[in-house]
KOLGUDO-94302 format. One line per field, with one value per residue (C-alpha): residue in three letters; x, y, z. Coordinates in steps of 0.1 Angstrom, whole numbers. Each point is the difference from the previous one (the first is absolute). Layout:
! residues N
resn = c(ala ...)
c1 = c(X ...)
c2 = c(Y ...)
c3 = c(Z ...)
***
This chain:
! residues 159
resn = c(met lys thr lys ser asp ile lys lys thr phe leu ala gly his leu leu ser gly pro tyr glu arg leu phe leu thr pro glu gln glu lys ala tyr val asp asn tyr leu lys asn leu asp gly val ile glu tyr glu phe arg leu glu glu tyr phe asn leu lys val leu gly leu gln ser val leu gly ser val ser val val ile met ala glu glu asp arg gln lys leu pro tyr tyr ile gln glu thr arg ile met tyr ile val asp ser ile glu glu val tyr lys glu ala glu arg arg gly ile pro ile leu gln lys tyr thr lys asn ile met gly gly gln gly arg leu glu phe ala pro gly tyr ile val glu leu thr glu ala thr asn lys glu leu phe phe ala asp pro thr glu tyr gly phe arg leu gln)
c1 = c(1113 11 -5 20 1 32 1 29 -23 -25 -4 9 33 27 -25 -26 3 -33 -33 -24 -26 -36 -18 -32 -24 -20 -24 8 -28 17 35 0 -16 24 32 -9 -7 32 22 -17 -6 29 26 2 20 -6 29 -9 -27 -5 -25 -1 -16 0 -25 -27 23 -2 18 24 9 26 -6 24 -4 17 -32 1 3 -27 1 -34 -14 -27 -24 -36 -14 -13 36 14 -22 17 35 19 -7 36 -5 -35 11 33 0 36 30 37 26 31 33 -5 -32 18 22 -31 -17 29 -5 -38 3 24 -27 -28 -18 -19 9 -31 15 34 22 -17 16 -22 2 13 27 -14 -25 -9 -24 0 -29 3 -34 -31 -12 31 24 34 13 37 12 33 -2 27 -18 11 -19 -32 10 -9 -26 -13 -36 -11 7 -29 -24 7 6 32 -6)
c2 = c(941 -15 -38 -11 10 2 -4 24 28 -6 16 -34 -3 -17 -6 -25 -34 -16 9 12 -15 7 11 -19 6 -31 -7 -30 -19 4 -9 -38 -3 26 -13 -37 10 21 -28 -26 17 25 -24 26 1 19 24 16 3 25 21 37 5 38 -4 -22 -30 -3 -29 3 -29 3 -24 -7 -16 1 16 29 7 13 17 -10 20 -20 19 8 24 23 3 6 31 13 -2 32 9 -9 -36 -5 12 -19 -18 -14 -7 -2 -14 23 1 36 20 32 -3 -7 31 22 -10 2 36 8 -12 17 -31 8 -18 -9 -21 8 -29 -21 -30 -31 -37 -6 26 33 15 32 11 22 13 -6 14 7 -34 -18 -5 -18 -17 -3 -27 -8 -37 -4 -25 -32 -22 9 -14 -32 -13 -36 3 -29 22 22 -27 -1 -32 -8 -8)
c3 = c(916 32 1 31 37 20 38 1 -11 28 34 14 -18 21 29 -12 17 -9 -16 -12 23 -8 32 7 29 11 28 23 -17 -34 11 -2 -35 -14 15 -9 -36 -2 14 -22 -33 -2 16 27 33 32 2 34 25 29 19 7 34 -4 -29 14 1 -37 -17 -29 -23 -27 -29 -28 -34 -33 -12 25 37 24 34 15 29 19 23 5 -25 28 14 -35 -2 31 -14 -11 -37 -10 12 -14 -34 -3 -33 -3 21 -6 24 0 18 12 2 8 -31 -22 16 -10 -37 4 13 -29 -24 17 13 31 32 20 28 14 8 27 18 2 6 -36 4 -13 -24 -18 -27 -31 -21 -37 -6 21 12 -12 29 -2 32 6 24 16 8 26 23 -18 26 -18 -34 -18 25 -1 -14 23 30 -12 -9 -37 -19 -18 -36)
***
């Protein structure tokens, strides 16, 4: 019986930089309470923050903790319902060094690619489907100016 997992045997082998990040969708009304609790109770830090104008100016916050990382998308629920399926159903995200290289391995393993490589403010993104309704986002984080933001810039208290 197998009792141990090995990154070298995964489709991300040689390309994973950070993750996994749980994907969480919040409304603007939920944002402050969630982030304050994450920072305070999980000893969390804000890793990145940016907006995507092309998707209803949604806000993305990356949160890190020794207990787990989260990629939070903040937007009105009615706007979320207008997003493409592959964004609405994203459940997890990995930061990789090359989406195109990961795609080669995903294709070899028969993992469907739902979103071809797309440049964005963070660098680039793409999506794979592990199962219906379980979408994996891949991100190339090449825009270093977005990382390790000061929480007070966004109205959150330092603990």
